[in-house]
LUMKETI-863732 format. One line per 2 residues: number of its first residue (from 1); their letters; for each residue x, y, z of C-alpha. Coordinates in steps of 0.1 Angstrom, whole numbers. Example, Ala and Ser with C-alpha at 12.3 -4.5 7.8 and 13.67 -1.06 7.14 Angstrom:
1 = AS = 123:-45:78 | 137:-11:71
//
This chain:
1 = MK = -2168:-328:756 | -2150:-347:790
3 = TI = -2144:-322:814 | -2128:-347:832
5 = EI = -2120:-382:825 | -2106:-412:840
7 = RN = -2095:-445:818 | -2086:-478:836
9 = AV = -2066:-459:862 | -2044:-469:889
11 = TK = -2033:-446:920 | -1995:-445:920
13 = KP = -1987:-454:957 | -2001:-488:970
15 = EW = -2018:-476:993 | -2042:-448:977
17 = AM = -2053:-482:949 | -2092:-490:949
19 = AQ = -2100:-527:944 | -2104:-521:905
21 = PV = -2090:-498:881 | -2111:-464:878
23 = DF = -2127:-459:850 | -2149:-418:855
25 = TL = -2163:-394:835 | -2179:-360:840
27 = ES = -2195:-349:808 | -2200:-311:798
29 = GE = -2235:-301:817 | -2237:-330:839
31 = HL = -2237:-329:878 | -2228:-357:900
33 = AI = -2237:-375:935 | -2213:-402:942
35 = VG = -2225:-425:968 | -2220:-458:991
37 = RN = -2211:-470:1019 | -2191:-456:1051
39 = GA = -2154:-468:1039 | -2163:-478:1004
41 = GK = -2138:-457:992 | -2158:-421:981
43 = SM = -2129:-402:992 | -2104:-423:972
45 = LV = -2128:-419:945 | -2122:-377:946
47 = DM = -2091:-376:961 | -2084:-391:925
49 = IT = -2103:-366:907 | -2089:-339:922
51 = GR = -2057:-351:916 | -2046:-351:955
53 = HP = -2037:-390:948 | -2015:-390:917
55 = LF = -2023:-413:889 | -1997:-427:864
57 = PD = -1996:-409:832 | -2022:-406:808
59 = MV = -2044:-421:833 | -2064:-387:838
61 = KY = -2073:-358:815 | -2092:-325:822
63 = DF = -2107:-299:799 | -2112:-263:806
65 = GD = -2115:-247:778 | -2094:-220:768
67 = DG = -2089:-210:805 | -2052:-227:813
69 = GL = -2045:-228:845 | -2037:-259:869
71 = VS = -2063:-280:881 | -2065:-269:916
73 = DH = -2078:-230:900 | -2103:-252:881
75 = IR = -2117:-280:910 | -2128:-270:943
77 = HI = -2131:-292:971 | -2153:-284:1001
79 = TF = -2148:-313:1026 | -2166:-294:1054
81 = RD = -2146:-305:1085 | -2159:-287:1117
83 = TY = -2131:-260:1115 | -2129:-226:1134
85 = GG = -2096:-218:1116 | -2076:-235:1087
87 = DN = -2082:-269:1071 | -2055:-276:1090
89 = DR = -2057:-259:1125 | -2037:-287:1151
91 = TY = -2042:-260:1181 | -2081:-266:1184
93 = FL = -2090:-278:1221 | -2126:-289:1230
95 = QQ = -2134:-267:1255 | -2124:-236:1233
97 = RW = -2155:-228:1220 | -2165:-219:1253
99 = NQ = -2137:-202:1269 | -2135:-165:1264
101 = ME = -2105:-164:1272 | -2092:-174:1242
103 = ID = -2108:-147:1221 | -2089:-115:1214
105 = EE = -2079:-93:1189 | -2065:-113:1167
107 = TP = -2093:-146:1166 | -2114:-137:1132
109 = TV = -2148:-124:1129 | -2169:-136:1102
111 = ER = -2170:-103:1084 | -2135:-108:1085
113 = KL = -2126:-141:1069 | -2156:-135:1042
115 = EE = -2142:-100:1031 | -2101:-119:1027
117 = AY = -2119:-153:1008 | -2140:-125:985
119 = RL = -2110:-107:976 | -2089:-138:972
121 = AG = -2116:-152:947 | -2112:-122:925
123 = ED = -2113:-83:913 | -2136:-65:934
125 = TP = -2167:-55:912 | -2205:-39:918
127 = QR = -2217:-73:897 | -2193:-96:923
129 = RA = -2206:-73:953 | -2237:-80:943
131 = LQ = -2230:-118:944 | -2219:-119:977
133 = QH = -2245:-100:994 | -2272:-123:978
135 = IY = -2253:-149:992 | -2250:-137:1025
137 = EL = -2291:-133:1024 | -2299:-161:1016
139 = FQ = -2275:-179:1044 | -2288:-155:1068
141 = LD = -2256:-142:1075 | -2259:-103:1081
143 = HL = -2263:-113:1114 | -2234:-139:1123
145 = LD = -2206:-117:1105 | -2195:-100:1139
147 = KY = -2191:-130:1153 | -2162:-145:1163
149 = II = -2152:-180:1136 | -2145:-197:1169
151 = LL = -2185:-197:1179 | -2202:-210:1152
153 = SS = -2221:-236:1161 | -2217:-270:1131
155 = GE = -2243:-256:1106 | -2228:-220:1107
157 = LR = -2197:-227:1096 | -2212:-252:1069
159 = KF = -2226:-216:1058 | -2197:-203:1061
161 = KL = -2174:-221:1042 | -2197:-223:1010
163 = AA = -2203:-188:1006 | -2167:-185:1012
165 = SL = -2161:-207:987 | -2188:-191:962
167 = FS = -2172:-157:960 | -2147:-174:936
169 = DP = -2152:-192:899 | -2146:-231:898
171 = RV = -2154:-258:865 | -2161:-279:890
173 = LI = -2174:-275:929 | -2167:-309:952
175 = MD = -2188:-311:987 | -2189:-341:1005
177 = NP = -2219:-340:1028 | -2232:-305:1026
179 = FI = -2263:-306:1042 | -2253:-325:1071
181 = GL = -2262:-298:1103 | -2280:-279:1084
183 = DA = -2313:-272:1096 | -2345:-280:1072
185 = AT = -2354:-244:1060 | -2315:-240:1055
187 = RD = -2311:-275:1034 | -2340:-264:1012
189 = QL = -2320:-229:1001 | -2291:-247:999
191 = KE = -2302:-271:971 | -2326:-243:954
193 = LL = -2290:-220:950 | -2268:-250:939
195 = AT = -2294:-252:916 | -2297:-223:903
197 = LS = -2256:-222:902 | -2256:-255:882
199 = AE = -2287:-234:861 | -2272:-202:856
201 = RR = -2231:-206:858 | -2208:-225:838
203 = LQ = -2201:-244:871 | -2205:-284:874
205 = II = -2212:-293:903 | -2202:-330:924
207 = LV = -2222:-343:958 | -2205:-366:981
209 = LA = -2234:-377:999 | -2236:-409:1026
211 = KS = -2277:-398:1028 | -2286:-411:995
213 = DE = -2320:-398:1002 | -2310:-369:999
215 = IP = -2300:-364:959 | -2312:-328:945
217 = DF = -2333:-330:914 | -2305:-308:894
219 = IT = -2284:-334:897 | -2280:-351:862
221 = HV = -2263:-384:874 | -2247:-410:899
223 = VE = -2218:-431:905 | -2218:-459:931
225 = VK = -2192:-466:954 | -2189:-503:963
227 = DM = -2166:-521:984 | -2136:-501:971
229 = TV = -2151:-500:930 | -2160:-472:913
231 = LP = -2199:-488:895 | -2206:-472:861
233 = KV = -2220:-445:857 | -2261:-440:859
235 = TL = -2287:-414:856 | -2305:-400:886
237 = AE = -2336:-414:871 | -2323:-451:870
239 = YR = -2303:-450:905 | -2339:-440:922
241 = KS = -2356:-470:905 | -2330:-492:919
243 = RK = -2328:-480:951 | -2326:-504:979
245 = PS = -2354:-486:1010 | -2340:-483:1040
247 = PT = -2336:-507:1065 | -2359:-512:1094
249 = RV = -2336:-531:1115 | -2299:-537:1113
251 = LS = -2289:-550:1148 | -2295:-583:1156
253 = AE = -2317:-597:1181 | -2283:-611:1199
255 = KE = -2264:-581:1202 | -2295:-559:1212
257 = DA = -2303:-588:1240 | -2265:-586:1253
259 = IV = -2268:-543:1253 | -2298:-547:1275
261 = NL = -2284:-574:1301 | -2249:-559:1301
263 = PY = -2240:-562:1342 | -2244:-524:1362
265 = RN = -2217:-505:1377 | -2214:-503:1412
267 = KE = -2210:-464:1416 | -2241:-456:1398
269 = YH = -2259:-419:1403 | -2290:-426:1404
271 = AQ = -2309:-392:1410 | -2351:-387:1401
273 = EV = -2336:-349:1384 | -2303:-355:1361
275 = VG = -2302:-322:1349 | -2323:-290:1359
277 = MR = -2310:-255:1349 | -2333:-221:1366
279 = KV = -2333:-192:1344 | -2301:-194:1329
281 = SI = -2286:-174:1300 | -2255:-172:1280
283 = RY = -2234:-142:1269 | -2202:-139:1245
285 = GA = -2203:-98:1250 | -2232:-81:1237
287 = RT = -2244:-116:1217 | -2266:-134:1236
289 = IL = -2271:-171:1227 | -2295:-189:1257
291 = KE = -2319:-164:1275 | -2332:-177:1307
293 = LD = -2339:-206:1303 | -2355:-233:1327
295 = WT = -2352:-268:1320 | -2354:-305:1341
297 = VC = -2343:-337:1326 | -2356:-367:1351
299 = NG = -2342:-401:1356 | -2355:-425:1327
301 = ER = -2367:-394:1299 | -2357:-395:1270
303 = WS = -2353:-357:1254 | -2349:-349:1217
305 = LS = -2331:-313:1215 | -2339:-294:1182
307 = GQ = -2338:-255:1169 | -2323:-235:1140
309 = NG = -2286:-230:1135 | -2273:-210:1162
311 = SG = -2300:-211:1182 | -2276:-224:1213
313 = KS = -2280:-263:1214 | -2246:-274:1217
315 = TL = -2239:-245:1242 | -2262:-260:1261
317 = LS = -2252:-294:1262 | -2214:-278:1267
319 = LV = -2227:-266:1303 | -2243:-304:1310
321 = CA = -2209:-319:1298 | -2189:-294:1320
323 = DN = -2174:-282:1295 | -2184:-243:1299
325 = PQ = -2169:-224:1322 | -2199:-199:1326
327 = SY = -2217:-231:1337 | -2202:-222:1371
329 = AC = -2222:-188:1368 | -2254:-200:1360
331 = DI = -2280:-223:1386 | -2273:-256:1370
333 = SL = -2278:-291:1392 | -2265:-320:1376
335 = FG = -2280:-356:1392 | -2285:-338:1422
337 = HK = -2258:-318:1427 | -2259:-279:1421
339 = RG = -2228:-269:1400 | -2200:-252:1420
341 = SG = -2208:-272:1451 | -2178:-291:1450
343 = ES = -2179:-320:1429 | -2151:-319:1395
345 = IW = -2152:-317:1363 | -2141:-352:1360
347 = DI = -2168:-365:1387 | -2196:-349:1364
349 = KK = -2182:-366:1331 | -2176:-405:1348
351 = HI = -2215:-403:1342 | -2219:-388:1311
353 = GY = -2213:-405:1272 | -2209:-377:1250
355 = VS = -2204:-374:1215 | -2206:-344:1187
357 = PE = -2197:-327:1155 | -2172:-307:1185
359 = MH = -2158:-336:1196 | -2151:-348:1161
361 = RA = -2126:-319:1152 | -2109:-323:1183
363 = YQ = -2092:-357:1172 | -2066:-350:1151
365 = KD = -2044:-378:1170 | -2038:-407:1149
367 = LP = -2043:-435:1171 | -2055:-467:1170
369 = AV = -2095:-469:1168 | -2097:-486:1201
371 = RI = -2074:-460:1221 | -2100:-439:1208
373 = VA = -2126:-463:1224 | -2103:-468:1254
375 = SG = -2102:-429:1261 | -2138:-430:1271
377 = LK = -2128:-444:1299 | -2110:-420:1314
379 = DS = -2130:-392:1298 | -2095:-378:1278
381 = VG = -2093:-364:1242 | -2058:-385:1245
383 = LY = -2051:-418:1262 | -2025:-408:1289
385 = AK = -2034:-439:1314 | -2030:-470:1297
387 = PN = -2062:-492:1300 | -2059:-534:1312
389 = EE = -2072:-562:1290 | -2105:-564:1302
391 = EY = -2110:-524:1296 | -2095:-528:1260
393 = EI = -2117:-558:1257 | -2148:-541:1270
395 = CR = -2139:-516:1240 | -2136:-542:1210
397 = WW = -2172:-553:1224 | -2183:-521:1223
399 = MD = -2164:-515:1184 | -2182:-548:1175
401 = IF = -2216:-537:1182 | -2210:-507:1159
403 = GL = -2197:-525:1131 | -2162:-519:1134
405 = QG = -2148:-556:1139 | -2114:-557:1118
407 = LY = -2110:-521:1128 | -2089:-521:1163
409 = DR = -2056:-512:1150 | -2062:-492:1122
411 = TF = -2054:-452:1133 | -2080:-432:1137
413 = LK = -2072:-404:1108 | -2068:-434:1083
415 = LS = -2109:-440:1087 | -2132:-423:1069
417 = SG = -2154:-397:1085 | -2181:-422:1091
419 = EQ = -2162:-447:1107 | -2147:-425:1126
421 = RL = -2182:-415:1143 | -2186:-448:1145
423 = VL = -2158:-451:1167 | -2165:-421:1191
425 = LA = -2202:-435:1194 | -2186:-466:1209
427 = RA = -2166:-444:1228 | -2196:-424:1240
429 = FV = -2209:-460:1251 | -2178:-474:1266
431 = KD = -2184:-466:1300 | -2226:-478:1306
433 = PE = -2230:-444:1312 | -2261:-430:1330
435 = LL = -2267:-399:1305 | -2255:-407:1271
437 = IL = -2256:-371:1255 | -2256:-376:1212
439 = DE = -2254:-343:1195 | -2260:-350:1161
441 = PL = -2248:-383:1159 | -2256:-398:1124
443 = HG = -2238:-372:1105 | -2223:-383:1074
445 = LD = -2228:-420:1088 | -2254:-441:1051
447 = DV = -2282:-456:1055 | -2274:-486:1070
449 = NR = -2251:-474:1096 | -2279:-452:1110
451 = RL = -2303:-476:1111 | -2282:-498:1133
453 = VK = -2273:-468:1154 | -2307:-460:1163
455 = DI = -2312:-495:1174 | -2285:-496:1197
457 = VE = -2297:-466:1213 | -2334:-482:1219
459 = AF = -2313:-509:1231 | -2294:-493:1247
461 = CR = -2327:-472:1264 | -2339:-501:1275
463 = RN = -2317:-505:1302 | -2324:-488:1341
465 = NK = -2313:-455:1354 | -2305:-448:1318
467 = TL = -2313:-409:1307 | -2308:-398:1265
469 = IF = -2303:-362:1256 | -2304:-366:1212
471 = VT = -2301:-335:1191 | -2305:-341:1152
473 = HY = -2324:-318:1122 | -2338:-346:1111
475 = QE = -2371:-357:1129 | -2370:-392:1109
477 = EL = -2336:-401:1127 | -2351:-399:1163
479 = PS = -2351:-430:1177 | -2382:-443:1188
481 = VI = -2378:-444:1227 | -2380:-403:1222
483 = DH = -2409:-386:1247 | -2400:-356:1256
485 = SL = -2387:-324:1231 | -2372:-287:1232
487 = FL = -2368:-265:1205 | -2348:-235:1207
489 = KR = -2353:-210:1193 | -2323:-182:1180
491 = NV = -2322:-152:1197 | -2319:-124:1174
//
């Protein structure tokens, strides 16, 4: 039986079209991985499967047995965008997560949102309550239930959204990059849970993966999308046998030399101590995020920052980037200047290049990509001062370095998620900062682009007066220049 069958299909709107008519089937009992480069068309295929991009009549057929109902009743698509409210929440701003004043009685807790999702998913029965509690235990959600949604880390948000989706009983569950942002233990737990669900329930799972080496063993078949063309389905064993190894180098020697030999700015900081934190504690209500942390980052050091989901990594970086109001009550110095001693937030940001999951979420304006990069010169989320042509030329140069040539005028929301991440990375580098802070910079990037970004970081760190803080849950993603590490443990 074919649960989903798409034959020789084209979309009704030309802007949604693939390069070739699409053939796709999901047979009963199959579990698929959809893989491909950033911008290859993976999301376009999923939009065809879910009906978001309608096809001409008789080009798609669904067979969910005798259940009836709408297609949307049987197919759930989880994108894992870092949302604190609804998927269409456009009120979020970059520093909102750190501003306690933005939290009031209307701000939902994790428990409240999960309970709403549970009740919407079906009738309250002892069996469903047992499943709910099992999911809470598996993802260690009990200690998060009283936490405000807005205070969740990127990884915690993914746990929350997964839990909410599993309360319902869909026939097909489509998940975009479900493992990114999760620490190693949670990734393993999630793979085990999905394997159990695929074996014990009638649920069929489709994973959309940028990291093609992350396909779990329960997946039966793989569909690759290449250059906006859907390739024939193959078994997982066939795909693994033919899969090319990740490249060991992507950035050309010419571009590497160009980065290393960039001219230096006239007004750089040259402090020996770039970051100094002494007995720093951060609390939200009764919850302690950081407790008496001592940390010193010196000029030219390259740090890895790691830890469990919810251990305070992003909170720590919000202090460095002057996004967190509590930083003024802490003993913190940046570039040799003690916080609160007269420098403005903009004085600090001029010397810091930064990218993070929170920043990615904050960019919801559909501006041309080159203008997003240019906003890094002005340290703004939007672009309020028009750059001159010389500044635009610098922006286009960095976009070329990140493989974004030809996408200067493509608007941000029409780029793939991976392309958006590359644009934000170019934004972080565009002002040649003394301190480069990369929080999960390789989120959603394919194998080639992950290697490209590592190459760029390694070349950039060959420059004088450059300091790096790099956050990732994958040890293999760390650039070779790392020489110091800090591991945070979650406060219980």
